[in-house]
C-alpha positions as CSV (number, residue, x, y, z in Angstrom):
1,M,61.6,84.3,142.6
2,F,63.4,84.8,139.2
3,E,60.3,84.4,137.0
4,K,60.4,88.1,135.9
5,L,64.1,87.9,135.2
6,R,63.7,84.8,133.1
7,K,60.8,86.5,131.2
8,Y,62.8,89.6,130.5
9,R,65.7,87.6,129.2
10,A,63.4,85.6,127.0
11,D,61.8,88.7,125.7
12,R,65.2,90.3,125.0
13,E,66.4,87.2,123.2
14,R,63.2,87.2,121.0
15,Y,63.7,90.9,120.2
16,M,67.4,90.5,119.4
17,K,66.5,87.9,116.8
18,K,64.0,90.3,115.3
19,I,66.6,93.1,115.3
20,E,69.0,90.9,113.4
21,E,66.3,90.0,110.9
22,F,65.4,93.6,110.4
23,Q,69.0,94.6,110.1
24,K,69.5,92.1,107.3
25,K,66.4,93.5,105.5
26,V,67.7,97.1,105.9
27,D,71.1,96.1,104.5
28,A,69.5,94.5,101.5
29,L,67.3,97.6,100.9
30,D,70.5,99.8,101.1
31,A,72.2,97.6,98.5
32,N,69.1,97.9,96.3
33,I,69.0,101.7,96.6
34,R,72.7,102.0,95.7
35,S,72.2,99.7,92.7
36,E,69.1,101.6,91.6
37,E,70.9,105.0,92.0
38,A,73.8,103.8,89.9
39,T,71.4,102.6,87.2
40,A,69.5,105.9,87.2
41,I,72.8,107.8,86.9
42,V,74.0,105.7,84.0
43,G,70.6,106.2,82.3
44,V,70.8,109.9,82.6
45,I,74.3,109.9,81.2
46,N,73.1,107.8,78.3
47,L,70.1,110.1,77.7
48,L,72.3,113.1,77.6
49,Q,74.6,111.2,75.2
50,I,77.8,112.4,76.9
51,T,80.9,110.4,78.0
52,P,81.7,109.9,81.7
53,E,84.6,112.2,81.2
54,K,82.3,115.0,79.9
55,A,79.9,114.4,82.8
56,A,82.7,114.6,85.3
57,E,83.9,117.9,83.7
58,R,80.4,119.3,83.9
59,L,80.1,118.4,87.5
60,G,83.4,120.1,88.3
61,Y,85.4,117.0,89.0
62,I,89.1,117.6,88.4
63,E,91.3,114.6,88.3
64,E,94.8,115.7,89.5
65,E,97.9,113.9,88.5
66,R,99.4,112.3,91.7
67,K,103.1,112.5,92.1
68,P,104.9,110.4,94.7
69,A,106.2,112.3,97.7
70,P,109.9,112.7,97.8
71,K,111.5,110.1,100.0
72,K,113.7,111.1,103.0
73,S,115.7,108.6,104.8
74,A,117.0,108.7,108.3
75,A,120.4,108.1,106.9
76,S,120.3,111.4,105.0
77,D,119.4,113.2,108.2
78,K,122.4,111.7,110.0
79,N,124.7,112.6,107.2
80,S,123.6,116.2,107.1
81,G,124.6,116.6,110.7
82,K,121.2,118.0,111.6
83,D,119.0,116.8,114.3
84,P,115.7,115.6,112.6
85,A,113.7,116.8,115.6
86,K,114.9,120.4,115.2
87,S,114.2,122.8,112.4
88,S,116.8,124.8,110.5
89,D,116.7,127.6,113.0
90,G,117.4,125.2,115.9
91,K,114.0,125.4,117.4
92,E,111.7,122.3,117.8
93,P,109.1,122.0,115.1
94,V,105.6,123.1,115.9
95,G,104.2,119.6,115.8
96,S,106.8,118.4,118.4
97,T,105.3,117.6,121.8
98,D,106.5,116.0,125.0
99,A,105.1,112.7,126.4
100,A,102.4,114.4,128.6
101,E,101.0,116.3,125.6
102,N,101.1,113.1,123.5
103,K,99.0,111.4,126.2
104,D,96.5,114.3,126.0
105,N,96.5,114.3,122.2
106,K,95.8,110.5,122.2
107,F,92.7,111.1,124.4
108,E,91.6,113.9,122.1
109,G,92.0,111.7,119.1
110,D,89.9,109.0,120.8
111,V,87.2,111.5,121.6
112,L,87.2,112.9,118.1
113,N,87.0,109.5,116.6
114,E,84.1,108.4,118.8
115,V,80.9,107.6,116.9
116,F,77.9,109.3,118.3
């Protein structure tokens, strides 16, 4: 009575093993490709006899100096007498939402982060 079911499960198991084997091969090939690309790029840089900094400049890469963001503590908000949830004109900030909107935003975030 369950012969077909057993056969399907055995076939599935056999194919799953093949999938795992092929996935390992694909991962190894991806690593080889990245390695070969890096080698080719270094080779081109050496042929052009330019420094990595010069190459970055020619490619338009701009390294910006990163400055730490100013720290704001909750204590400073309390000492100022202002409600941190309100802006200077007394209105709630644009990003402020109620609980129902937060629930909807969480769902939107889940949908947007979904891998298709």
